[in-house]
Structure formats: structure tokens, C-alpha cells
PDB file of N, CA, C and O in Angstrom, chain B, residues numbered from 101:
ATOM      1  N   MET B 101      -0.621  -1.073   2.756  1.00  0.00           N
ATOM      2  CA  MET B 101      -2.049  -0.811   2.756  1.00  0.00           C
ATOM      3  C   MET B 101      -2.241   0.690   2.944  1.00  0.00           C
ATOM      4  O   MET B 101      -1.584   1.312   3.779  1.00  0.00           O
ATOM      5  N   ASN B 102      -3.133   1.253   2.170  1.00  0.00           N
ATOM      6  CA  ASN B 102      -3.427   2.661   2.340  1.00  0.00           C
ATOM      7  C   ASN B 102      -4.784   2.833   3.030  1.00  0.00           C
ATOM      8  O   ASN B 102      -5.481   1.856   3.304  1.00  0.00           O
ATOM      9  N   VAL B 103      -5.141   4.072   3.303  1.00  0.00           N
ATOM     10  CA  VAL B 103      -6.377   4.357   4.043  1.00  0.00           C
ATOM     11  C   VAL B 103      -7.601   3.859   3.278  1.00  0.00           C
ATOM     12  O   VAL B 103      -8.544   3.354   3.888  1.00  0.00           O
ATOM     13  N   LEU B 104      -7.601   3.994   1.964  1.00  0.00           N
ATOM     14  CA  LEU B 104      -8.733   3.535   1.172  1.00  0.00           C
ATOM     15  C   LEU B 104      -8.886   2.014   1.265  1.00  0.00           C
ATOM     16  O   LEU B 104     -10.004   1.510   1.371  1.00  0.00           O
ATOM     17  N   ASP B 105      -7.769   1.282   1.226  1.00  0.00           N
ATOM     18  CA  ASP B 105      -7.830  -0.173   1.386  1.00  0.00           C
ATOM     19  C   ASP B 105      -8.410  -0.547   2.746  1.00  0.00           C
ATOM     20  O   ASP B 105      -9.238  -1.453   2.847  1.00  0.00           O
ATOM     21  N   LEU B 106      -7.972   0.154   3.793  1.00  0.00           N
ATOM     22  CA  LEU B 106      -8.479  -0.112   5.130  1.00  0.00           C
ATOM     23  C   LEU B 106      -9.971   0.189   5.207  1.00  0.00           C
ATOM     24  O   LEU B 106     -10.731  -0.596   5.773  1.00  0.00           O
ATOM     25  N   LYS B 107     -10.396   1.309   4.648  1.00  0.00           N
ATOM     26  CA  LYS B 107     -11.815   1.666   4.640  1.00  0.00           C
ATOM     27  C   LYS B 107     -12.635   0.587   3.933  1.00  0.00           C
ATOM     28  O   LYS B 107     -13.682   0.180   4.436  1.00  0.00           O
ATOM     29  N   ASN B 108     -12.169   0.124   2.774  1.00  0.00           N
ATOM     30  CA  ASN B 108     -12.891  -0.906   2.027  1.00  0.00           C
ATOM     31  C   ASN B 108     -12.982  -2.207   2.812  1.00  0.00           C
ATOM     32  O   ASN B 108     -14.019  -2.870   2.808  1.00  0.00           O
ATOM     33  N   PHE B 109     -11.888  -2.572   3.489  1.00  0.00           N
ATOM     34  CA  PHE B 109     -11.891  -3.778   4.321  1.00  0.00           C
ATOM     35  C   PHE B 109     -12.920  -3.653   5.438  1.00  0.00           C
ATOM     36  O   PHE B 109     -13.700  -4.575   5.675  1.00  0.00           O
ATOM     37  N   LEU B 110     -12.921  -2.513   6.123  1.00  0.00           N
ATOM     38  CA  LEU B 110     -13.868  -2.302   7.218  1.00  0.00           C
ATOM     39  C   LEU B 110     -15.299  -2.222   6.699  1.00  0.00           C
ATOM     40  O   LEU B 110     -16.213  -2.713   7.360  1.00  0.00           O
ATOM     41  N   ASP B 111     -15.518  -1.615   5.532  1.00  0.00           N
ATOM     42  CA  ASP B 111     -16.846  -1.574   4.926  1.00  0.00           C
ATOM     43  C   ASP B 111     -17.378  -2.974   4.673  1.00  0.00           C
ATOM     44  O   ASP B 111     -18.554  -3.246   4.918  1.00  0.00           O
ATOM     45  N   GLU B 112     -16.517  -3.871   4.182  1.00  0.00           N
ATOM     46  CA  GLU B 112     -16.927  -5.251   3.936  1.00  0.00           C
ATOM     47  C   GLU B 112     -17.328  -5.953   5.238  1.00  0.00           C
ATOM     48  O   GLU B 112     -18.309  -6.696   5.270  1.00  0.00           O
ATOM     49  N   LEU B 113     -16.569  -5.717   6.305  1.00  0.00           N
ATOM     50  CA  LEU B 113     -16.912  -6.311   7.595  1.00  0.00           C
ATOM     51  C   LEU B 113     -18.267  -5.804   8.076  1.00  0.00           C
ATOM     52  O   LEU B 113     -19.073  -6.574   8.598  1.00  0.00           O
ATOM     53  N   ILE B 114     -18.513  -4.521   7.902  1.00  0.00           N
ATOM     54  CA  ILE B 114     -19.794  -3.941   8.324  1.00  0.00           C
ATOM     55  C   ILE B 114     -20.934  -4.559   7.526  1.00  0.00           C
ATOM     56  O   ILE B 114     -21.978  -4.879   8.095  1.00  0.00           O
ATOM     57  N   LYS B 115     -20.754  -4.733   6.221  1.00  0.00           N
ATOM     58  CA  LYS B 115     -21.775  -5.364   5.381  1.00  0.00           C
ATOM     59  C   LYS B 115     -22.070  -6.785   5.850  1.00  0.00           C
ATOM     60  O   LYS B 115     -23.200  -7.261   5.738  1.00  0.00           O
ATOM     61  N   GLU B 116     -21.047  -7.460   6.375  1.00  0.00           N
ATOM     62  CA  GLU B 116     -21.214  -8.833   6.859  1.00  0.00           C
ATOM     63  C   GLU B 116     -21.780  -8.881   8.276  1.00  0.00           C
ATOM     64  O   GLU B 116     -21.912  -9.960   8.855  1.00  0.00           O
ATOM     65  N   GLY B 117     -22.119  -7.709   8.843  1.00  0.00           N
ATOM     66  CA  GLY B 117     -22.685  -7.659  10.182  1.00  0.00           C
ATOM     67  C   GLY B 117     -21.654  -7.737  11.288  1.00  0.00           C
ATOM     68  O   GLY B 117     -21.997  -8.082  12.419  1.00  0.00           O
ATOM     69  N   LYS B 118     -20.408  -7.428  10.997  1.00  0.00           N
ATOM     70  CA  LYS B 118     -19.340  -7.528  11.992  1.00  0.00           C
ATOM     71  C   LYS B 118     -18.832  -6.144  12.381  1.00  0.00           C
ATOM     72  O   LYS B 118     -17.639  -5.968  12.628  1.00  0.00           O
ATOM     73  N   GLY B 119     -19.719  -5.173  12.436  1.00  0.00           N
ATOM     74  CA  GLY B 119     -19.325  -3.805  12.699  1.00  0.00           C
ATOM     75  C   GLY B 119     -18.923  -3.508  14.128  1.00  0.00           C
ATOM     76  O   GLY B 119     -18.363  -2.444  14.392  1.00  0.00           O
ATOM     77  N   ASN B 120     -19.186  -4.408  15.057  1.00  0.00           N
ATOM     78  CA  ASN B 120     -18.856  -4.164  16.455  1.00  0.00           C
ATOM     79  C   ASN B 120     -17.595  -4.885  16.911  1.00  0.00           C
ATOM     80  O   ASN B 120     -17.376  -5.043  18.112  1.00  0.00           O
ATOM     81  N   LEU B 121     -16.774  -5.320  15.982  1.00  0.00           N
ATOM     82  CA  LEU B 121     -15.549  -6.024  16.350  1.00  0.00           C
ATOM     83  C   LEU B 121     -14.519  -5.072  16.934  1.00  0.00           C
ATOM     84  O   LEU B 121     -14.417  -3.916  16.524  1.00  0.00           O
ATOM     85  N   GLU B 122     -13.767  -5.569  17.888  1.00  0.00           N
ATOM     86  CA  GLU B 122     -12.666  -4.798  18.461  1.00  0.00           C
ATOM     87  C   GLU B 122     -11.510  -4.749  17.465  1.00  0.00           C
ATOM     88  O   GLU B 122     -11.260  -5.713  16.742  1.00  0.00           O
ATOM     89  N   ILE B 123     -10.818  -3.630  17.437  1.00  0.00           N
ATOM     90  CA  ILE B 123      -9.642  -3.483  16.589  1.00  0.00           C
ATOM     91  C   ILE B 123      -8.402  -3.591  17.465  1.00  0.00           C
ATOM     92  O   ILE B 123      -8.286  -2.908  18.482  1.00  0.00           O
ATOM     93  N   VAL B 124      -7.484  -4.451  17.064  1.00  0.00           N
ATOM     94  CA  VAL B 124      -6.249  -4.685  17.798  1.00  0.00           C
ATOM     95  C   VAL B 124      -5.090  -4.188  16.934  1.00  0.00           C
ATOM     96  O   VAL B 124      -4.968  -4.585  15.775  1.00  0.00           O
ATOM     97  N   LEU B 125      -4.246  -3.330  17.486  1.00  0.00           N
ATOM     98  CA  LEU B 125      -3.070  -2.857  16.766  1.00  0.00           C
ATOM     99  C   LEU B 125      -1.859  -3.706  17.142  1.00  0.00           C
ATOM    100  O   LEU B 125      -1.600  -3.944  18.321  1.00  0.00           O
ATOM    101  N   ALA B 126      -1.136  -4.152  16.150  1.00  0.00           N
ATOM    102  CA  ALA B 126       0.065  -4.935  16.400  1.00  0.00           C
ATOM    103  C   ALA B 126       1.116  -4.061  17.071  1.00  0.00           C
ATOM    104  O   ALA B 126       1.237  -2.872  16.779  1.00  0.00           O
ATOM    105  N   GLN B 127       1.871  -4.673  17.974  1.00  0.00           N
ATOM    106  CA  GLN B 127       2.929  -3.957  18.697  1.00  0.00           C
ATOM    107  C   GLN B 127       4.180  -4.815  18.724  1.00  0.00           C
ATOM    108  O   GLN B 127       4.128  -6.026  18.514  1.00  0.00           O
ATOM    109  N   ASP B 128       5.311  -4.158  18.988  1.00  0.00           N
ATOM    110  CA  ASP B 128       6.534  -4.933  19.120  1.00  0.00           C
ATOM    111  C   ASP B 128       6.618  -5.528  20.522  1.00  0.00           C
ATOM    112  O   ASP B 128       5.706  -5.344  21.328  1.00  0.00           O
ATOM    113  N   ALA B 129       7.693  -6.231  20.815  1.00  0.00           N
ATOM    114  CA  ALA B 129       7.837  -6.929  22.097  1.00  0.00           C
ATOM    115  C   ALA B 129       7.788  -5.985  23.294  1.00  0.00           C
ATOM    116  O   ALA B 129       7.401  -6.396  24.388  1.00  0.00           O
ATOM    117  N   GLU B 130       8.176  -4.725  23.100  1.00  0.00           N
ATOM    118  CA  GLU B 130       8.161  -3.759  24.199  1.00  0.00           C
ATOM    119  C   GLU B 130       6.821  -3.024  24.304  1.00  0.00           C
ATOM    120  O   GLU B 130       6.651  -2.167  25.172  1.00  0.00           O
ATOM    121  N   GLY B 131       5.883  -3.351  23.436  1.00  0.00           N
ATOM    122  CA  GLY B 131       4.571  -2.720  23.490  1.00  0.00           C
ATOM    123  C   GLY B 131       4.462  -1.438  22.693  1.00  0.00           C
ATOM    124  O   GLY B 131       3.481  -0.707  22.832  1.00  0.00           O
ATOM    125  N   ASN B 132       5.453  -1.150  21.856  1.00  0.00           N
ATOM    126  CA  ASN B 132       5.422   0.061  21.036  1.00  0.00           C
ATOM    127  C   ASN B 132       4.679  -0.219  19.733  1.00  0.00           C
ATOM    128  O   ASN B 132       4.946  -1.209  19.052  1.00  0.00           O
ATOM    129  N   ALA B 133       3.747   0.664  19.400  1.00  0.00           N
ATOM    130  CA  ALA B 133       3.040   0.532  18.132  1.00  0.00           C
ATOM    131  C   ALA B 133       3.961   0.991  17.004  1.00  0.00           C
ATOM    132  O   ALA B 133       4.907   1.748  17.225  1.00  0.00           O
ATOM    133  N   PHE B 134       3.673   0.527  15.809  1.00  0.00           N
ATOM    134  CA  PHE B 134       4.471   0.892  14.647  1.00  0.00           C
ATOM    135  C   PHE B 134       3.834   2.080  13.929  1.00  0.00           C
ATOM    136  O   PHE B 134       2.748   2.522  14.306  1.00  0.00           O
ATOM    137  N   ASN B 135       4.495   2.592  12.911  1.00  0.00           N
ATOM    138  CA  ASN B 135       4.070   3.822  12.255  1.00  0.00           C
ATOM    139  C   ASN B 135       3.152   3.633  11.060  1.00  0.00           C
ATOM    140  O   ASN B 135       2.343   4.515  10.773  1.00  0.00           O
ATOM    141  N   ARG B 136       3.249   2.520  10.357  1.00  0.00           N
ATOM    142  CA  ARG B 136       2.550   2.374   9.089  1.00  0.00           C
ATOM    143  C   ARG B 136       1.705   1.108   9.093  1.00  0.00           C
ATOM    144  O   ARG B 136       2.136   0.063   9.582  1.00  0.00           O
ATOM    145  N   ILE B 137       0.504   1.211   8.545  1.00  0.00           N
ATOM    146  CA  ILE B 137      -0.366   0.042   8.441  1.00  0.00           C
ATOM    147  C   ILE B 137       0.113  -0.820   7.291  1.00  0.00           C
ATOM    148  O   ILE B 137       0.318  -0.336   6.178  1.00  0.00           O
ATOM    149  N   ASP B 138       0.289  -2.105   7.569  1.00  0.00           N
ATOM    150  CA  ASP B 138       0.711  -3.056   6.545  1.00  0.00           C
ATOM    151  C   ASP B 138      -0.505  -3.801   6.001  1.00  0.00           C
ATOM    152  O   ASP B 138      -0.792  -3.742   4.806  1.00  0.00           O
ATOM    153  N   THR B 139      -1.216  -4.501   6.881  1.00  0.00           N
ATOM    154  CA  THR B 139      -2.419  -5.238   6.475  1.00  0.00           C
ATOM    155  C   THR B 139      -3.440  -5.184   7.596  1.00  0.00           C
ATOM    156  O   THR B 139      -3.115  -4.883   8.745  1.00  0.00           O
ATOM    157  N   ALA B 140      -4.661  -5.477   7.246  1.00  0.00           N
ATOM    158  CA  ALA B 140      -5.733  -5.627   8.230  1.00  0.00           C
ATOM    159  C   ALA B 140      -6.453  -6.919   7.891  1.00  0.00           C
ATOM    160  O   ALA B 140      -6.693  -7.221   6.722  1.00  0.00           O
ATOM    161  N   GLN B 141      -6.791  -7.671   8.912  1.00  0.00           N
ATOM    162  CA  GLN B 141      -7.448  -8.954   8.667  1.00  0.00           C
ATOM    163  C   GLN B 141      -8.360  -9.305   9.820  1.00  0.00           C
ATOM    164  O   GLN B 141      -8.211  -8.799  10.933  1.00  0.00           O
ATOM    165  N   LEU B 142      -9.297 -10.172   9.536  1.00  0.00           N
ATOM    166  CA  LEU B 142     -10.208 -10.686  10.554  1.00  0.00           C
ATOM    167  C   LEU B 142      -9.575 -11.944  11.132  1.00  0.00           C
ATOM    168  O   LEU B 142      -9.246 -12.873  10.395  1.00  0.00           O
ATOM    169  N   ASP B 143      -9.404 -11.973  12.449  1.00  0.00           N
ATOM    170  CA  ASP B 143      -8.770 -13.107  13.120  1.00  0.00           C
ATOM    171  C   ASP B 143      -9.646 -13.625  14.249  1.00  0.00           C
ATOM    172  O   ASP B 143     -10.459 -12.892  14.811  1.00  0.00           O
ATOM    173  N   LEU B 144      -9.470 -14.889  14.569  1.00  0.00           N
ATOM    174  CA  LEU B 144      -9.970 -15.438  15.822  1.00  0.00           C
ATOM    175  C   LEU B 144      -8.842 -15.267  16.824  1.00  0.00           C
ATOM    176  O   LEU B 144      -7.723 -15.721  16.584  1.00  0.00           O
ATOM    177  N   CYS B 145      -9.128 -14.612  17.955  1.00  0.00           N
ATOM    178  CA  CYS B 145      -8.086 -14.275  18.916  1.00  0.00           C
ATOM    179  C   CYS B 145      -8.358 -14.911  20.274  1.00  0.00           C
ATOM    180  O   CYS B 145      -9.504 -15.169  20.643  1.00  0.00           O
ATOM    181  N   ASP B 146      -7.271 -15.159  21.011  1.00  0.00           N
ATOM    182  CA  ASP B 146      -7.383 -15.674  22.370  1.00  0.00           C
ATOM    183  C   ASP B 146      -7.638 -14.518  23.339  1.00  0.00           C
ATOM    184  O   ASP B 146      -7.841 -13.381  22.913  1.00  0.00           O
ATOM    185  N   ASP B 147      -7.626 -14.808  24.630  1.00  0.00           N
ATOM    186  CA  ASP B 147      -7.922 -13.799  25.651  1.00  0.00           C
ATOM    187  C   ASP B 147      -6.923 -12.651  25.676  1.00  0.00           C
ATOM    188  O   ASP B 147      -7.232 -11.575  26.187  1.00  0.00           O
ATOM    189  N   GLU B 148      -5.732 -12.866  25.131  1.00  0.00           N
ATOM    190  CA  GLU B 148      -4.702 -11.829  25.135  1.00  0.00           C
ATOM    191  C   GLU B 148      -4.599 -11.131  23.785  1.00  0.00           C
ATOM    192  O   GLU B 148      -3.585 -10.498  23.492  1.00  0.00           O
ATOM    193  N   ASN B 149      -5.642 -11.241  22.957  1.00  0.00           N
ATOM    194  CA  ASN B 149      -5.715 -10.622  21.624  1.00  0.00           C
ATOM    195  C   ASN B 149      -4.688 -11.159  20.645  1.00  0.00           C
ATOM    196  O   ASN B 149      -4.361 -10.486  19.668  1.00  0.00           O
ATOM    197  N   ASN B 150      -4.175 -12.356  20.884  1.00  0.00           N
ATOM    198  CA  ASN B 150      -3.237 -12.978  19.953  1.00  0.00           C
ATOM    199  C   ASN B 150      -4.020 -13.789  18.928  1.00  0.00           C
ATOM    200  O   ASN B 150      -4.838 -14.630  19.301  1.00  0.00           O
ATOM    201  N   PRO B 151      -3.777 -13.547  17.636  1.00  0.00           N
ATOM    202  CA  PRO B 151      -4.450 -14.359  16.622  1.00  0.00           C
ATOM    203  C   PRO B 151      -4.085 -15.833  16.784  1.00  0.00           C
ATOM    204  O   PRO B 151      -2.942 -16.171  17.091  1.00  0.00           O
ATOM    205  N   VAL B 152      -5.061 -16.693  16.575  1.00  0.00           N
ATOM    206  CA  VAL B 152      -4.879 -18.131  16.732  1.00  0.00           C
ATOM    207  C   VAL B 152      -4.819 -18.772  15.350  1.00  0.00           C
ATOM    208  O   VAL B 152      -5.639 -18.472  14.482  1.00  0.00           O
ATOM    209  N   ASN B 153      -3.860 -19.643  15.153  1.00  0.00           N
ATOM    210  CA  ASN B 153      -3.732 -20.389  13.917  1.00  0.00           C
ATOM    211  C   ASN B 153      -4.924 -21.340  13.797  1.00  0.00           C
ATOM    212  O   ASN B 153      -5.268 -22.036  14.752  1.00  0.00           O
ATOM    213  N   GLU B 154      -5.548 -21.366  12.621  1.00  0.00           N
ATOM    214  CA  GLU B 154      -6.725 -22.220  12.424  1.00  0.00           C
ATOM    215  C   GLU B 154      -6.440 -23.687  12.717  1.00  0.00           C
ATOM    216  O   GLU B 154      -7.336 -24.412  13.149  1.00  0.00           O
ATOM    217  N   ASP B 155      -5.219 -24.134  12.492  1.00  0.00           N
ATOM    218  CA  ASP B 155      -4.861 -25.530  12.742  1.00  0.00           C
ATOM    219  C   ASP B 155      -4.871 -25.872  14.225  1.00  0.00           C
ATOM    220  O   ASP B 155      -4.975 -27.042  14.592  1.00  0.00           O
ATOM    221  N   ASP B 156      -4.761 -24.851  15.089  1.00  0.00           N
ATOM    222  CA  ASP B 156      -4.735 -25.082  16.537  1.00  0.00           C
ATOM    223  C   ASP B 156      -6.125 -25.118  17.158  1.00  0.00           C
ATOM    224  O   ASP B 156      -6.272 -25.492  18.322  1.00  0.00           O
ATOM    225  N   ILE B 157      -7.147 -24.732  16.394  1.00  0.00           N
ATOM    226  CA  ILE B 157      -8.509 -24.755  16.920  1.00  0.00           C
ATOM    227  C   ILE B 157      -8.961 -26.200  17.013  1.00  0.00           C
ATOM    228  O   ILE B 157      -8.879 -26.955  16.045  1.00  0.00           O
ATOM    229  N   GLY B 158      -9.433 -26.571  18.179  1.00  0.00           N
ATOM    230  CA  GLY B 158      -9.840 -27.944  18.423  1.00  0.00           C
ATOM    231  C   GLY B 158      -8.768 -28.743  19.136  1.00  0.00           C
ATOM    232  O   GLY B 158      -9.075 -29.673  19.882  1.00  0.00           O
ATOM    233  N   GLU B 159      -7.499 -28.382  18.911  1.00  0.00           N
ATOM    234  CA  GLU B 159      -6.403 -29.063  19.586  1.00  0.00           C
ATOM    235  C   GLU B 159      -5.970 -28.279  20.819  1.00  0.00           C
ATOM    236  O   GLU B 159      -5.986 -28.795  21.936  1.00  0.00           O
ATOM    237  N   GLU B 160      -5.581 -27.018  20.598  1.00  0.00           N
ATOM    238  CA  GLU B 160      -5.115 -26.180  21.705  1.00  0.00           C
ATOM    239  C   GLU B 160      -6.187 -25.202  22.184  1.00  0.00           C
ATOM    240  O   GLU B 160      -6.172 -24.774  23.338  1.00  0.00           O
ATOM    241  N   TYR B 161      -7.113 -24.852  21.296  1.00  0.00           N
ATOM    242  CA  TYR B 161      -8.133 -23.853  21.617  1.00  0.00           C
ATOM    243  C   TYR B 161      -9.514 -24.370  21.266  1.00  0.00           C
ATOM    244  O   TYR B 161      -9.687 -25.087  20.279  1.00  0.00           O
ATOM    245  N   ASN B 162     -10.496 -24.005  22.074  1.00  0.00           N
ATOM    246  CA  ASN B 162     -11.890 -24.280  21.760  1.00  0.00           C
ATOM    247  C   ASN B 162     -12.450 -23.068  21.033  1.00  0.00           C
ATOM    248  O   ASN B 162     -12.223 -21.934  21.453  1.00  0.00           O
ATOM    249  N   ILE B 163     -13.175 -23.294  19.955  1.00  0.00           N
ATOM    250  CA  ILE B 163     -13.711 -22.190  19.155  1.00  0.00           C
ATOM    251  C   ILE B 163     -14.587 -21.266  19.997  1.00  0.00           C
ATOM    252  O   ILE B 163     -14.637 -20.063  19.745  1.00  0.00           O
ATOM    253  N   GLU B 164     -15.277 -21.820  20.998  1.00  0.00           N
ATOM    254  CA  GLU B 164     -16.156 -21.008  21.850  1.00  0.00           C
ATOM    255  C   GLU B 164     -15.377 -20.004  22.697  1.00  0.00           C
ATOM    256  O   GLU B 164     -15.931 -18.990  23.121  1.00  0.00           O
ATOM    257  N   ASP B 165     -14.102 -20.278  22.943  1.00  0.00           N
ATOM    258  CA  ASP B 165     -13.279 -19.408  23.782  1.00  0.00           C
ATOM    259  C   ASP B 165     -12.590 -18.302  22.996  1.00  0.00           C
ATOM    260  O   ASP B 165     -11.937 -17.437  23.580  1.00  0.00           O
ATOM    261  N   LEU B 166     -12.731 -18.328  21.684  1.00  0.00           N
ATOM    262  CA  LEU B 166     -12.054 -17.341  20.838  1.00  0.00           C
ATOM    263  C   LEU B 166     -13.020 -16.236  20.430  1.00  0.00           C
ATOM    264  O   LEU B 166     -14.234 -16.436  20.390  1.00  0.00           O
ATOM    265  N   THR B 167     -12.460 -15.070  20.128  1.00  0.00           N
ATOM    266  CA  THR B 167     -13.253 -13.910  19.758  1.00  0.00           C
ATOM    267  C   THR B 167     -12.777 -13.393  18.413  1.00  0.00           C
ATOM    268  O   THR B 167     -11.575 -13.300  18.165  1.00  0.00           O
ATOM    269  N   GLU B 168     -13.740 -13.053  17.531  1.00  0.00           N
ATOM    270  CA  GLU B 168     -13.367 -12.437  16.260  1.00  0.00           C
ATOM    271  C   GLU B 168     -12.947 -10.999  16.504  1.00  0.00           C
ATOM    272  O   GLU B 168     -13.648 -10.240  17.173  1.00  0.00           O
ATOM    273  N   LYS B 169     -11.798 -10.633  15.957  1.00  0.00           N
ATOM    274  CA  LYS B 169     -11.299  -9.265  16.084  1.00  0.00           C
ATOM    275  C   LYS B 169     -10.594  -8.882  14.795  1.00  0.00           C
ATOM    276  O   LYS B 169     -10.055  -9.732  14.088  1.00  0.00           O
ATOM    277  N   VAL B 170     -10.607  -7.595  14.503  1.00  0.00           N
ATOM    278  CA  VAL B 170      -9.845  -7.089  13.372  1.00  0.00           C
ATOM    279  C   VAL B 170      -8.439  -6.797  13.881  1.00  0.00           C
ATOM    280  O   VAL B 170      -8.256  -6.000  14.802  1.00  0.00           O
ATOM    281  N   THR B 171      -7.453  -7.446  13.277  1.00  0.00           N
ATOM    282  CA  THR B 171      -6.067  -7.189  13.631  1.00  0.00           C
ATOM    283  C   THR B 171      -5.460  -6.321  12.543  1.00  0.00           C
ATOM    284  O   THR B 171      -5.485  -6.669  11.363  1.00  0.00           O
ATOM    285  N   ILE B 172      -4.912  -5.183  12.958  1.00  0.00           N
ATOM    286  CA  ILE B 172      -4.229  -4.293  12.033  1.00  0.00           C
ATOM    287  C   ILE B 172      -2.738  -4.458  12.289  1.00  0.00           C
ATOM    288  O   ILE B 172      -2.230  -4.112  13.355  1.00  0.00           O
ATOM    289  N   TRP B 173      -2.048  -4.996  11.283  1.00  0.00           N
ATOM    290  CA  TRP B 173      -0.619  -5.243  11.377  1.00  0.00           C
ATOM    291  C   TRP B 173       0.109  -4.005  10.882  1.00  0.00           C
ATOM    292  O   TRP B 173      -0.139  -3.525   9.776  1.00  0.00           O
ATOM    293  N   CYS B 174       0.993  -3.501  11.695  1.00  0.00           N
ATOM    294  CA  CYS B 174       1.741  -2.292  11.372  1.00  0.00           C
ATOM    295  C   CYS B 174       3.218  -2.632  11.198  1.00  0.00           C
ATOM    296  O   CYS B 174       3.682  -3.691  11.621  1.00  0.00           O
ATOM    297  N   CYS B 175       3.942  -1.717  10.571  1.00  0.00           N
ATOM    298  CA  CYS B 175       5.369  -1.948  10.400  1.00  0.00           C
ATOM    299  C   CYS B 175       6.127  -0.631  10.516  1.00  0.00           C
ATOM    300  O   CYS B 175       7.353  -0.612  10.400  1.00  0.00           O
TER     301      CYS B 175
END
């Protein structure tokens, strides 16, 4: 993903009224951020900013307890 792709993704979120979402940067197990942006996506996240699989909503997670956040996956 390049900067223009990221800008376009964020522009679309703003158009949809989601301009106040928190941005979460992916990190490795030791908490180190990566150097390059791979993808950005809108996720439903738990209290620890972990994206939740849609199949787990209703079984393991209540939708009311999740927060929409932009997750930027780096590599």
C-alpha cells in the first residue's frame, strides 16, 4: 500500500462519517512497529485493540462491546 492508497482509504471513511476513528498500528510480539504499510482496514476491535473475527461476534463477543477502529497492518 502506498501513501495515496492510504489517503483514499481514509477519505472514504471520512465520507462515511467515520472520521473520528482511532488508528491502531500493528506491532510484533515484542511491541515493535514495522517499517512499511501493507494494508489498512476498518475493523471491529476488542478492548485491547485486537480485531475481532466476524464469526465470533455473538458467540464470544457482544457487538456493543466492540469499537470500530482503523487497523494499519505493517510489515
